[in-house]
N, C-alpha and C positions, 0 to 999 in steps of 0.2 A: 446574416444570422442575428438573432436577438441578443441584446446585451443584458437582459434580465436573467439571472441565474442564481442557483443555490450552491453553496459549498457543503461538503459532507458535514453532518452534525455529529453529536457525541455518541451515536450508536450506529452510524452508517458504515457499510462496507464499500470500499473503493478498489476496483480492479484496474491495474495499470499495465497495459500490454504493448509489446513492441519488440521487434527484432534487435539483436545486438547492435549497438551503435546508433540506434534510432533516436535516442534522447530521453528514454523513459526513466532512467535512474535519476538523472539531473532533475527532471520534472517532479519525480516522486519526492525527492529530498526537499525541493522547493515547496511542494504541497504540504509536506510534514511541518514545515516552518509555520504554516497557518493552522495547524491543529492545536488541540488544547493541552499540550505538554506542560504548559505553565500552571495547570491546575490539577494534574494527575500524571501518573507515570505513563510513558510510552516506551515499549520495548521493541528494539530493532533486532530482528533475527537475520544476521548478515552471514550468509553462507560463503560468499566469494571474497570477502575482505575488501569491500569497495573503498577506493581512495577518498571519495568525497565523504562517505560516512565516517571514515577514520578521522576526518578533520572536524567533526561535530563536537560541541561541548557536551559530551556524553560520558557516563560512567560505564565502564566495562564490567560485566558480571559473567559468571560461568553458568552454563546451562543447568547445573545442579544446585546453584546458589539459592538462598532464600529470596523470594520475590520482594521488590519494594512495595510498601503499603500505598494505598490510594492517597494517603496524606503525605507522601514523599514524591512530589511532582518532579518532572525532568525527563531526560532521555537516557535510556539504558541500552547498551549494545551487547548482544549475545552472539558469539561466533562458534556455532556448533560444527563439529566435523560431520561429514556425510554419513559416517557409520554410527553416529549418536542419535539414531531415530528413536530408540526407547527413551533416552534421557530427554530428548526434545518433547516426546509425547507426554512424559510426566510433567514437564514444565508447562505445556499448553493446558493440561488438565488442571494444574494448580492455578493458572490464570483464569480458567473457566470457573473454578470454585471461588476464587477470591473476588472476581468481578471488578468493574470500574477501572480499567486501564486499556490503553490502546496497544495494538500489535501491528508492526510493520514487517512483512515478509519480503526480504530483498529478492529472493528468487523462489517463487512458489513451487516450481516443479522439482526442487530439491527435497521437498517433503515427499518421501517415497510412497507410492500408492500401496495401500494395504498395511502400512506400518502403524506402530503406535502413534507416531507423530501425525499421520494422516487421520487417525481417529480423533486426536486432540484438535486438529484443525477443523474437522467436521463439527465437533461440539461447539467451537467458538463461532463458526460461520452460521450455523443454524439457530443458535440461541444467543448470539452476541448482542442483538438489539435489546432483548429483555435484560441482559446482564450488563449493559453499557460497556461492551467490549467492541469498539470499532476496529476495523482492520484496513490496512492498505496492503494489497498483495500484488507484487510485480511478477511478470513472467514474459520471457521471450518465446515461450512455446505454450500458448493457451491450450492446445490439444492435449498436453501432458498433465495439466494441473487438475486437482480435485474439482469435479464438476460444480461443487457448491461455491467455489471461488467466483464463478460467473453467475450461477443461478441466484445466489443470495446477495449479490452486489446491487446497490442502488445507483452508484456512480461508476462510470467506465471512462477511462482515458485510453485511446487507441492510437498508437504510432504506426510506423511502417511495419507490415508483417509480410515477410518474404514467402512463407510457405502457404500454399493453397489451403491445406487442411486447417491451419491456424485461422485463416480468414473465414473459412466456412464455420468453424467453431464459434468465433466471435459474432458472426452474422446472425446466429440464432438468438442473440440477446440485444441486438442494436438495429436501428433503422438501416436499410440498405445503402443510404447515402454515406454512411460511415465507412464504407468500403472504398470510396473514391480516394485516389492517390492524392497526397498533399506534398508540399515542398518539404525539404529536410528539416527535421526537428519540430515541425508542426504536428498537431494531433487533433483528434476528435474527442470532444467531451460530451458525454451523454448522461443526463439525469433521467433515469427511468421512472422515478416517481412523478415527474412532471412531463415526461415524454418530450424533453427539450434537448436538442442537439446543437452544439456549437463547435466552430473551429477555433483552436487555440494557437496563438503564436508561440515561438520559443520563449522560455523563461529566462531570467537573468543568468549571467555566468556564475562560476563557482563562488567567486568573492562576493558577489551580490547576494547569492543564496545564503552563504555563511553569515553575512551581516544580520540576517533575520533571526539567527539563533543566539545572538550575543547577550540576550536578556531573557529571563524567565517571565518577564512582564507580558501581559496579554498583548498580542499584536494589535497595532493601531489600525491597520488596514488589511483587508482581505480582498485581493483582486486576481482574477485570471486575465490573461491578455487575449481577449476575443477579437476575432476578425468580423 
């Protein structure tokens, strides 16, 4: 595989897909450490209370709280309850209106189809590039997420997918080679803008990942572990 690659930019959407236990959350948090949270806010919408996310140097806010301004960089964590779809929808619309901040969805299928949150997600995914609202959306069930999560992504990271329907859903957006089975915790990384597919080795362990968040200074190096 080629070693030349792009990382997601300040307006790109990144879909990170894989079954439970495949390594997608650790990879996603590591990838977040290379995003631009040092220069603007990134909001993590953490539905499941992930242990690694809980260890990040982040400020916790409520789904109904006032949003951080673009001039207030850093990582912010929101932990909405499943039944707070209306409140989450309102927050996503406010992000869409304010612009210039990143959004990380820890489990995209927890945004209920047809809900106010689903509408807000659609606004961000379809207009996020113009509004400088990049996203990272994780899901263990691609077949259940809003179709725009996949259709609007420029970058895709795909780990093991156990369900045939999930594999078929992803295959509509990636080269067929990306459906080949990989060793545990490896993934396929696809840049659709350049039609470039790479295999990615496992990222560092939790302590290594957390070390990347200890400063709001701009990261000195941005590398994926390609094979």
